[in-house]
C-alpha positions, 0 to 999 in steps of 0.5 A, spaced: 500 500 500 502 506 497 501 512 502 502 519 500 502 526 503 498 532 501 501 539 503 497 546 502 503 549 500 503 557 501 508 562 504 505 560 510 507 553 510 513 549 511 518 548 505 515 543 500 522 541 499 523 539 506 517 536 507 517 531 501 524 529 503 522 527 510 516 524 507 521 520 503 525 518 508 519 515 512 517 511 507 511 515 504 510 514 497 508 520 494 507 528 495 502 532 493 500 540 492 494 544 490 493 549 485 489 556 486 493 561 482 488 567 484 482 568 489 477 573 487 476 579 492 468 578 490 465 572 488 459 568 489 461 561 488 461 557 494 467 552 497 465 545 497 469 543 503 465 548 508 458 547 510 456 554 509 460 555 502 465 560 505 472 560 502 478 559 507 483 564 506 488 559 505 485 558 498 488 565 496 495 564 498 497 557 495 504 557 491 504 555 484 504 547 484 510 546 479 515 550 482 513 547 489 514 540 486 520 542 482 523 544 489 521 537 492 524 533 486 531 536 487 531 534 494 528 527 493 529 521 488 524 516 489 517 519 492 512 521 486 510 528 485 503 530 484 498 535 483 492 535 487 489 538 483 491 542 477 486 547 474 487 545 467 482 550 464 486 556 467 492 554 463 495 554 456 496 547 454 502 548 450 506 552 456 503 546 461 505 541 457 512 544 457 512 545 465 510 538 466 515 534 461 520 538 464 518 536 471 517 529 469 524 529 465 528 532 471 525 528 476 526 521 473 518 520 471 515 521 478 510 526 476 502 524 477 498 529 473 492 530 478 487 534 474 480 538 475 476 543 472 475 548 478 469 550 482 470 557 483 467 560 477 470 567 477 477 564 478 476 560 472 473 566 468 479 571 470 484 566 468 481 565 461 477 558 462 470 557 459 466 555 466 460 552 463 464 548 459 470 547 463 470 539 462 470 540 455 475 545 455 479 540 460 479 534 455 481 539 449 487 541 453 489 534 455 488 531 448 493 537 446 498 535 451 498 528 449 500 530 442 506 534 445 508 529 450 508 523 445 510 526 438 517 529 435 512 534 431 505 535 434 499 539 432 492 539 434 486 542 432 480 542 437 475 546 439 479 550 444 486 549 442 488 549 435 495 549 433 500 547 427 506 542 427 510 544 433 516 541 436 516 541 444 521 538 448 524 535 453 519 529 453 517 526 459 521 521 462 514 517 463 512 513 457 508 514 454 506 520 458 505 522 466 499 519 468 492 523 468 488 522 474 481 526 474 478 528 480 471 529 481 465 524 483 459 527 478 456 522 474 460 524 468 467 523 471 467 515 470 466 516 462 471 521 461 476 517 465 475 511 460 475 515 454 481 519 455 484 519 462 488 514 466 485 514 473 481 517 478 482 521 484 476 521 488 477 527 493 474 525 500 470 520 498 468 514 503 470 507 502 464 505 499 463 510 494 470 508 492 468 501 491 462 503 487 466 507 483 471 502 481 465 497 479 463 503 474 470 504 471 470 496 470 464 496 467 465 502 462 472 500 461 470 493 458 464 496 454 469 500 451 474 495 450 479 497 455 483 493 460 480 495 467 487 494 470 489 500 466 485 505 470 488 506 477 485 509 483 488 514 488 484 515 494 485 522 495 484 524 503 481 530 506 483 533 513 482 527 518 481 521 513 485 515 512 489 517 518 489 510 521 492 503 520 484 501 520 482 505 514 489 504 510 488 496 511 480 497 509 483 500 503 488 495 501 483 490 502 478 493 497 484 493 492 486 500 493 493 501 492 494 508 493 492 513 498 494 520 500 493 524 507 492 531 508 497 534 512 493 539 517 499 543 520 503 548 517 509 550 520 516 547 519 517 543 525 510 542 526 509 538 519 515 534 520 512 531 527 506 530 524 509 526 518 513 522 523 506 521 527 503 519 521 508 514 519 508 510 526 500 510 525 499 508 518 505 505 516 506 500 522 
């Protein structure tokens, strides 16, 4: 069972490089950071993680995930590095493909591309995304990036992105490309995963929901002529979730081979101790 840790990296948090290094030393298998490039001062969108929809102030100070992961990669050698999640409609796919390929190349193929389409309408639109059709735009971006990652000369002609033959290097170390795991739990997410993804990143979903999702993915994959084993699931924990040996054992018995734990502390020394405490609880 592979267990990762998630850090809400910001100017107020511990250094992601030091956190990832310590996590690797203690046997954790992956290190994750989130993304929110901006937080609009005035917005009506409700935050899905609070009962009243209020947006925590921490959302507005999150560090760039790829810079944070690049720092982490420099001090580590085996731990996987993931975005939890990258907001694809808010980025230019040609630049994003270059950033991801560069990170994956220099880290030796350790990047996991966890993606989402975003919940904050005002942010998405300020950053150039089509909020009403954000998953259609995300699909277009991912398909374009796959062309850039896998071909010496790449071109793409889609609804949102259209470019002639270009060269884009380096190529990722992971072949054919880093795994693309979709967040979300809507009725459409499983069809999207089977069509153009590599796995599911269920966020805060209880074990029973993850098991139902696995069954749905298996059925859809077989119906589409795809090997269900080609679709991975990483159980992405919310604060307080997957923090006991019993929870991890239940995931393992259910066939889930990878889970993440949300680090709840922020200051350097506190986070280091939290990782040590978690290691003794879940990795025994």
